[in-house]
N, C-alpha and C positions, 0 to 999 in steps of 0.2 A: 546391546542396543536397547532403546526405550520404546520399541513398538508396543502399542497398547494405549498410548496417549492420543486423545481425540480433541481437536480444537475447532470450535465453530466461530464463524462470523457471518453476519447477514445485514440486510436492511429492514428486518422485521420489526425492530423495536421490542419493547417489553410490555406492551399494553394489552396483549391478548395471549392466547395459548400456543402460538406457533413455535416458539423456541422450546417450550415444555414438550410439545409433541415430538420434536426432533430428539430431545433427551429420552423420551419414552421409547421411541423406535430403537435408538442405540442400545438402551438397556434391554429391550426385547431380544436383541442380537446377543448381547452378553451382559448379564446382570452385574451392576457395579462397575461397568467400564469407566475409567477416569475421563471425565469430560470437562473441558475448560473453554473459555471464550476469549476471542480477541475483542470483539464488540458486536453489538446488534444495533448500533446507532449510525451505521452508514446511511447518508442521505438516500432516500428512495431512488433506485435505478442508477445511482452514481457509480459507474464501473471504474472510473479513474480512482476514486477514493478507495474502493474495494481493493483494487490492484496495489495501491500504495500501502494500505494497512497490512496487507500480507507481507510486503517487503519489510515494513517497520518491525514486525514481530518475529518472523520465521526463523531467523538465524540464532535467536536466543533460546530455542527449543532443542531438545536432544534429537539426534539423528533418528530417522524413521517415525517421527511424530506425524500423524495424519491430520491435515487441515481440511475442513469443509467450508468452502466460501460460497455463499449463495446471495448474489445480487443478480437477478435473473429476469430482466424485462421481457425476454423472449421465451418465457416458459410456455411449453406446449407447442412451440414452433419446431423447425428442423435444425435449430442450433444444437451442437453436439454436447453431450454430457461426457466428461472425461476425467481421468486421473493422470496427473502429471508428476513425474519424479524429477526432483531438482538435483543439481550438481553436488549439493551438500546432503543428499540422501533424506530429504523430506518428501512427503506425498501431499498433493493438493487435489481435492475432489471438488469439481466446480463445473459450471457451464463454460464452454470455450467461447467466450464472448468479449474478451479483452481483459478479464480479471487476472490473467497471467502476465500482463505486459511488463510490470516492473521487475518481478522475479526473473522472468526470462531474460530481460536486458541486463540486469545487475548481478544475478547469481548464475543463471543458466538452467534450462530444462534439458535433461539428458534423454528422457523417454516419455511417451504419452500414449495412453490407450483409451479407446472409446468404451464407455460402460455398456456392456451387453445387458439390456433391460430384461431379456428373457430369463436371465439368471440372477442378476443383481438389482432386483426391485422388490420393495415390500410386498409380500404376498397379498393378493386380493385388492391391489390398488390400481390395477391396470386400466380401469375406466375413468380414473381421475387424472387430469392433465394440468392442474393449476398449483400443485404443491409438491413439485419435484424435490424441493429441499428436504422434505420429510421422506417421500416415497422412494427416491433414487439416491440422492447425495448423502443424507445422514445414514441411510441403510447401508450403502456401499462403503462409506467411510468406516462405519463400525465393524463391518465384516473384514475390512482390510486391517484395521487396527487390532482386531481380536485374533488375527491369524486364521480366520475361517477361510479366507481366500488369500492368495498371494497376488502380487502386482500383475503377474502374467495371466491370472485368471479373471482380471477385470473385464477384458474384452479384447478386440483386435487392436494391434499396434497401429499408430498413426505417425505420419511424417512430422518431424519437429518443424520443418519449414512451413507447415500448414497451420501453425498456431495463430489464432486471431489476436492481433495486437492493436492497441489504440495508438494514435499518433504520438510519437515519442522522440524527444530530442536529448542529446547529451550536451553538457556545458562545454564551452571552449574558451580559450584565451587568445587574444590578438592584440599585439602592441601594448601589452600590460593592462588590457581591459578584458574583464571576464564577462561572458554572456551566458546566462542560464535562464531557468524559468522557476516559477513558484510551483512546487510539487504538491504541497498540502498546507492546510492551516493547522497549527498545533492547538487543538481544542482542549479545554475551553479558554485558553489564555490569549488566543488571537495572534500568536507569533507566526511568522512566515517561514516555512521550511523550504529551502531551495534545493535544486539538484547540483549545486556547486560543491565539490568535495573540498575537504580541508587541505588536501595536498595541492589542488589546483589554486586555491586561495593563497596558500603560503608562497606561491610564486610571485605575488605582489605585496604580501604582508610580511613585514619584518618582525614586529612585536606587538603585544597588546598595548593599546593606547594610541596606535596609529589612526589616522583619519582617512576616510574613504568617501568618495562621491557615489551615491547609490541612486539609481533611477529605476522606476518600475513603469512598464508600458504595457498596454493592451490594445490590440487592433489599431496600431499605429499612433495611439494617443498616450502621452506621458501623464500618468496619474500621480506620480510622486518623484521628487528630485531634491536631495538634501545631502549634507555632509554629516556623517556619523562616525562614531568611534568603534574600533575593534576591541570589544570587552572580553575578558576572560570569563566573567559571569555577570549577571544582572546587577550584583552589588557594586560593580565598578562604576556605575553611572547613577546620577541623581534620578529620583522618581520623575517620570515623564520624559526622560531623554531617550532618543533612539540609539540603537547599537546594532552592530553585526557581531555574531558569536558562532562558536562551533557547537552544534546541537548534539543530541544523544546518538544520532546516526552517523556522526563524524562528517556532517555536511554543514554548510553555512546557513544560519538562521538570521532573520531580521526581526527586531522587536522594539517595543517601547517598554521601558522598565515600569512594571506594574500597570500596564495599559494594553489594550488590544489594538495592535497595528492593523489587523484585518478590518476591524470595525471602523477605526478612525479614517481609513482611506478607501474603504469598500473594495478590498482586494479579493480577487478570485484565484482559482488554481487551474493548472493545465498548461499546455504548450503555447497558448495564446497570451499567457501572462509572463512577460519577459522581465528579467532583472539584469541590470548592467552595473558592474562594480569596477571602479577604477581608483587609483590614488587621488586623493584630494589635491586640487591645485594649490600651490603655495602662494600665499598672499604676501606681497612685498610692500612694505610701507616706505614711502619716500618723504 
């Protein structure tokens, strides 16, 4: 097993010393601990994106890797600080505020413990209540990754049913029309990544080059409707042409070849951004 790897993500950015402070705390636990990053560019307070970025990365890391995810608009409140164990034997150290939504729905959480701050908190930090990323989460994550504590020593066990989840929908197919939502923007390119799996899409798609009618709606309003091609890659289309494709997570993406779809049509993310994909109507010329 690869326990010992520590992976951070946050909405802190890289313009000050916050990320460095977390690295310092982890190294004070174990000098030279291997630390990596998913990103520190999560939009501030955006729990949905924090949740998705965990799902995007986690399965590509060895078992027992410890992830520390800190997007924490409720820092200092009574929201719980937890460590979750996934069905694929990874650990996530995080506020229980919705950050676990995508991993819980798509991979599964098998156990969760509340961090006992009387044991698992940076010494002499008890009077500070605004930087739990450093004082609680980075510290606990480093102790877990370094085998100083085991999962059972994090704190008391919690019920899986009590995990805080954001509103979440799964894609469905009805009468050869697929309904899903825009999960995330593929930055910096501006492609739309949906929650529609390749397997579901293949129920209506026979081969690359097929045409599909794609609609994007939000709050009952259609913001985009057009016919586009199912491309194997961006190179299958001319520059500026739209396409649907299978992205790196084996889900359906929507893009403009060498353009930003999100910027062109001001597309957002989440369950209120619906995407509808059906076979393009056949045009009969008489």
